[in-house]
C-alpha positions as CSV (number, residue, x, y, z in Angstrom):
1,X,72.5,48.7,110.3
2,X,72.7,51.8,108.1
3,X,72.4,51.7,104.3
4,X,74.9,53.0,101.7
5,X,73.2,55.5,99.4
6,X,75.3,56.3,96.3
7,X,74.6,59.3,94.0
8,X,76.0,59.1,90.5
9,X,75.9,61.7,87.7
10,X,77.5,64.8,86.1
11,X,78.2,68.3,87.3
12,X,74.7,68.7,88.8
13,X,75.5,65.8,91.2
14,X,79.2,66.6,91.5
15,X,78.6,70.2,92.6
16,X,82.1,70.9,94.0
17,X,82.2,67.6,95.9
18,X,85.5,66.7,97.7
19,X,87.7,64.0,96.3
20,X,89.8,61.4,98.2
21,X,90.1,62.2,101.9
22,X,87.7,65.2,101.8
23,X,86.3,66.1,105.2
24,X,82.6,65.6,106.0
25,X,81.9,69.3,105.3
26,X,83.0,69.0,101.7
27,X,82.6,65.3,100.7
28,X,79.1,65.6,99.4
29,X,79.4,69.0,97.5
30,X,77.0,71.9,97.9
31,X,74.1,70.7,95.8
32,X,71.0,68.4,96.1
33,X,73.0,65.4,97.3
34,X,74.2,67.4,100.3
35,X,70.6,68.6,101.0
36,X,69.2,65.1,100.8
37,X,71.9,63.7,103.1
38,X,71.4,66.5,105.5
39,X,67.6,66.1,105.7
40,X,67.7,62.3,106.1
41,X,70.6,62.4,108.6
42,X,68.7,65.0,110.6
43,X,65.5,63.0,110.6
44,X,67.2,59.6,111.3
45,X,70.3,60.2,113.4
46,X,70.1,56.7,114.8
47,X,70.0,54.9,111.4
48,X,73.7,55.3,110.6
49,X,73.1,55.7,106.8
50,X,76.1,56.5,104.7
51,X,75.8,59.0,101.8
52,X,78.4,58.9,98.9
53,X,78.7,61.3,96.0
54,X,80.6,60.1,92.9
55,X,79.3,62.6,90.3
56,X,81.9,64.0,87.9
57,X,81.4,67.2,86.0
58,X,81.1,66.8,82.3
59,X,80.2,63.1,82.3
60,X,77.9,61.5,79.8
61,X,76.3,58.1,80.5
62,X,79.1,56.4,78.6
63,X,81.6,58.1,81.0
64,X,79.7,56.6,83.9
65,X,79.9,53.2,82.3
66,X,83.7,53.5,81.9
67,X,84.2,54.1,85.6
68,X,81.4,52.0,86.9
69,X,83.5,49.3,88.5
70,X,85.5,51.6,90.9
71,X,82.8,54.3,91.4
72,X,79.7,52.1,91.8
73,X,80.1,48.3,91.9
74,X,83.1,48.4,94.3
75,X,81.1,50.6,96.7
76,X,78.3,48.0,97.0
77,X,75.5,50.5,97.6
78,X,72.2,49.5,99.0
79,X,70.5,52.4,97.0
80,X,72.0,53.8,93.8
81,X,70.6,57.1,92.5
82,X,71.5,58.1,88.9
83,X,71.1,61.5,87.2
84,X,72.7,61.7,83.8
85,X,71.9,62.9,80.3
86,X,72.3,66.6,79.8
87,X,75.9,66.4,78.7
88,X,74.9,63.8,76.1
89,X,72.4,66.3,74.7
90,X,75.0,69.2,75.0
91,X,77.5,67.3,72.8
92,X,74.8,66.6,70.2
93,X,73.5,70.2,70.2
94,X,77.0,71.6,69.9
95,X,77.8,69.1,67.1
96,X,80.9,67.8,68.8
97,X,82.6,64.6,67.7
98,X,81.7,63.0,71.0
99,X,78.0,63.6,70.1
100,X,78.0,62.2,66.6
101,X,76.0,59.2,67.7
102,X,73.5,59.1,70.4
103,X,74.5,56.4,72.8
104,X,72.3,57.4,75.7
105,X,69.8,54.5,75.8
106,X,72.4,51.8,74.8
107,X,75.0,52.9,77.4
108,X,72.4,53.5,80.1
109,X,70.9,50.0,79.6
110,X,74.3,48.3,79.7
111,X,75.1,50.2,82.9
112,X,71.9,49.0,84.6
113,X,72.2,45.4,83.3
114,X,75.7,45.2,84.7
115,X,74.5,46.6,88.0
116,X,71.7,44.1,88.3
117,X,74.0,41.3,87.4
118,X,76.7,42.1,89.9
119,X,74.7,43.7,92.6
120,X,71.2,42.1,92.4
121,X,70.1,43.4,95.8
122,X,71.0,47.1,95.0
123,X,67.9,49.2,94.6
124,X,67.8,51.9,91.9
125,X,66.6,55.5,91.7
126,X,66.6,56.9,88.2
127,X,66.2,60.7,87.9
128,X,65.1,62.3,84.7
129,X,67.3,64.9,83.1
130,X,65.9,68.5,82.8
131,X,66.4,71.9,81.1
132,X,64.6,75.2,81.2
133,X,64.5,77.9,78.5
134,X,67.2,80.3,79.5
135,X,71.0,80.7,79.1
136,X,72.6,78.1,76.8
137,X,69.3,76.5,75.7
138,X,67.6,79.6,74.3
139,X,69.2,79.7,70.8
140,X,68.1,76.2,70.0
141,X,65.4,75.6,72.5
142,X,63.2,73.3,70.5
143,X,66.2,71.0,69.8
144,X,67.3,71.0,73.5
145,X,63.8,70.3,74.8
146,X,63.1,67.6,72.2
147,X,66.3,65.8,73.0
148,X,65.8,66.0,76.8
149,X,62.2,64.9,76.5
150,X,63.3,61.8,74.5
151,X,65.8,61.0,77.3
152,X,63.1,61.5,79.9
153,X,60.9,58.9,78.1
154,X,63.9,56.5,78.0
155,X,64.7,56.9,81.7
156,X,61.1,56.4,82.7
157,X,60.9,53.2,80.6
158,X,64.2,51.9,82.0
159,X,62.9,52.7,85.5
160,X,59.9,50.5,84.9
161,X,62.0,47.7,83.3
162,X,64.6,47.6,86.1
163,X,62.1,48.1,88.9
164,X,63.5,51.5,89.9
165,X,62.0,54.5,91.6
166,X,61.6,57.3,89.0
167,X,62.1,61.0,90.0
168,X,60.3,63.4,87.6
169,X,62.5,66.5,87.9
170,X,61.4,68.1,84.6
171,X,57.8,68.4,85.7
172,X,58.8,70.0,88.9
173,X,61.0,72.5,87.2
174,X,58.3,73.3,84.6
175,X,55.9,74.1,87.4
176,X,58.5,76.1,89.3
177,X,59.2,78.2,86.2
178,X,55.5,79.4,86.4
179,X,56.3,80.9,89.8
180,X,59.7,82.5,89.1
181,X,61.8,83.0,86.0
182,X,63.7,80.0,84.6
183,X,67.1,81.4,85.6
184,X,65.9,81.6,89.2
185,X,66.0,77.8,89.2
186,X,68.6,76.9,86.5
187,X,71.0,79.8,86.1
188,X,72.1,78.8,82.6
189,X,69.2,76.6,81.6
190,X,71.0,73.5,82.8
191,X,72.7,73.9,86.2
192,X,70.6,74.5,89.3
193,X,70.8,77.5,91.6
194,X,70.5,77.1,95.4
195,X,66.7,77.1,94.9
196,X,66.9,74.6,92.1
197,X,69.0,72.2,94.2
198,X,66.5,72.5,97.0
199,X,63.7,71.7,94.6
200,X,65.6,68.6,93.5
201,X,66.1,67.4,97.1
202,X,62.4,67.9,97.8
203,X,61.4,65.9,94.7
204,X,63.9,63.2,95.3
205,X,62.8,62.7,98.9
206,X,59.2,62.8,97.9
207,X,59.7,60.0,95.3
208,X,61.9,57.8,97.4
209,X,60.4,58.2,100.9
210,X,56.9,57.5,99.4
211,X,58.2,54.3,97.8
212,X,59.3,50.8,98.8
213,X,62.8,52.2,99.2
214,X,61.9,54.6,102.0
215,X,64.7,55.0,104.4
216,X,63.9,54.6,108.1
């Protein structure tokens, strides 16, 4: 019997995904989720795995928590992949009212605790947020990178605490930026290009398929 693999996050995950009733060509969006689903579905046509994208552009981790019942718990995923954080940083860096306090770790922990309580058999994949020095991050680069690095540390610690697979996206983007300019991978320093989304799919598959969560 196939597994349900749910992807949660912000615009990087959303990536123009279809909403209610979207046809299979549009349901997963055009980003890394689509690429991961395409590769695994191609490799494992007999498995019957179901891939679901519930990313929403602009979301912070607290926004995920607010919609968690309908967009995560109710779907009863076998594997739940989460990528969140850059919008939390964006609000703080832009000094917006929604960024006055940094709720990233507290809200993320609550989200994971609730998931483990209600869906104890669901396996977790926690993806670290990432940025590169180009576009919106240039003017205050040190602040952006410092905030994102702090989030990366938190996500890695939460992955260890909640027995999740950790996907180190920032390291992969840093290495890629030595081969081509940062905006080749993240066109504004935050959002991936086609090459950036492909990189994400490769890194996600490497982390998951070489772990105890490997899909077969």
